[in-house]
C-alpha positions as CSV (number, residue, x, y, z in Angstrom):
1,X,-12.9,124.1,-19.9
2,X,-10.1,125.4,-18.2
3,X,-6.8,122.2,-18.3
4,X,-5.0,121.8,-15.1
5,X,-2.2,122.4,-14.1
6,X,0.9,120.5,-13.5
7,X,0.5,119.7,-9.5
8,X,-3.3,118.5,-10.6
9,X,-2.6,116.4,-13.3
10,X,0.2,114.6,-10.5
11,X,-2.1,114.6,-7.9
12,X,-4.7,113.1,-10.4
13,X,-2.5,111.0,-12.1
14,X,-1.8,109.3,-8.2
15,X,-5.4,107.9,-8.5
16,X,-4.7,106.1,-12.0
17,X,-3.2,102.9,-11.3
18,X,0.6,102.6,-14.5
19,X,-1.3,106.2,-16.7
20,X,1.7,108.9,-17.5
21,X,1.4,112.1,-19.0
22,X,3.5,112.6,-21.4
23,X,3.3,115.3,-24.6
24,X,0.4,114.7,-26.5
25,X,-1.2,113.6,-22.5
26,X,-3.2,111.2,-20.7
27,X,-1.4,107.4,-21.9
28,X,-1.6,104.3,-21.0
29,X,-0.6,100.9,-22.4
30,X,-3.5,97.7,-21.9
31,X,-2.1,93.7,-22.6
32,X,-4.6,91.8,-23.6
33,X,-4.6,88.3,-24.0
34,X,-5.1,88.1,-27.8
35,X,-5.9,90.0,-30.6
36,X,-9.1,89.5,-30.4
37,X,-9.7,91.2,-26.7
38,X,-8.1,93.8,-27.7
39,X,-10.6,94.6,-30.2
40,X,-12.9,94.0,-28.0
41,X,-11.0,96.8,-25.5
42,X,-11.1,99.1,-28.1
43,X,-14.8,98.8,-28.8
44,X,-15.8,99.4,-25.2
45,X,-13.9,102.1,-24.7
46,X,-15.1,103.9,-28.3
47,X,-19.1,103.4,-26.0
48,X,-17.5,105.0,-23.1
49,X,-15.9,107.4,-25.6
50,X,-18.3,108.4,-27.7
51,X,-21.4,108.3,-24.6
52,X,-18.9,111.0,-23.1
53,X,-18.6,113.1,-27.0
54,X,-14.4,112.8,-25.6
55,X,-12.5,110.5,-28.1
56,X,-8.9,109.4,-27.1
57,X,-6.3,108.0,-29.7
58,X,-6.2,104.4,-30.0
59,X,-3.0,102.6,-30.9
60,X,-3.5,99.2,-31.0
61,X,0.9,97.0,-31.7
62,X,1.9,93.6,-30.8
63,X,-1.5,92.8,-32.2
64,X,-2.8,91.7,-28.0
65,X,-1.6,95.8,-26.7
66,X,-3.8,98.6,-26.1
67,X,-2.4,101.8,-25.7
68,X,-4.9,105.1,-25.5
69,X,-3.8,108.5,-24.9
70,X,-6.6,110.9,-24.1
71,X,-6.0,115.5,-24.6
72,X,-8.1,118.0,-24.9
73,X,-7.2,119.3,-28.2
74,X,-10.1,122.0,-28.2
75,X,-7.5,123.0,-24.8
76,X,-4.4,122.2,-25.7
77,X,-3.8,120.0,-22.8
78,X,-5.1,117.9,-20.1
79,X,-8.5,119.3,-18.3
80,X,-11.2,116.9,-15.9
81,X,-12.5,115.2,-19.3
82,X,-9.4,113.6,-19.7
83,X,-8.5,112.4,-16.4
84,X,-12.7,111.2,-16.4
85,X,-12.1,109.1,-19.1
86,X,-9.2,107.9,-18.4
87,X,-10.5,106.7,-15.1
88,X,-13.7,104.9,-16.7
89,X,-11.6,103.0,-19.1
90,X,-9.8,102.3,-15.6
91,X,-13.8,100.5,-14.9
92,X,-12.6,98.5,-16.9
93,X,-11.0,95.9,-15.6
94,X,-8.7,95.7,-18.5
95,X,-4.6,94.9,-17.2
96,X,-1.9,97.4,-18.1
97,X,1.0,96.3,-19.9
């Protein structure tokens, strides 16, 4: 799967509120009401990731914030697969930080 150009990434990010491009890939932090909700969010995303066979990096910090970073390591950049997973995560209805 080919990597997306900078322009293609920017167009897709315009449809993904709160997601940004970092050197590590597409990234967004979600703030949850408590630690249990943060861990539950990680569990829901784990289900999505398993179904897509595409796994984000996950960081739980401050006990209620969860940051997901998505990149296609095998391609060395952001691909449509990353955008699709970000859209799926957005579909969970979690709130961004």
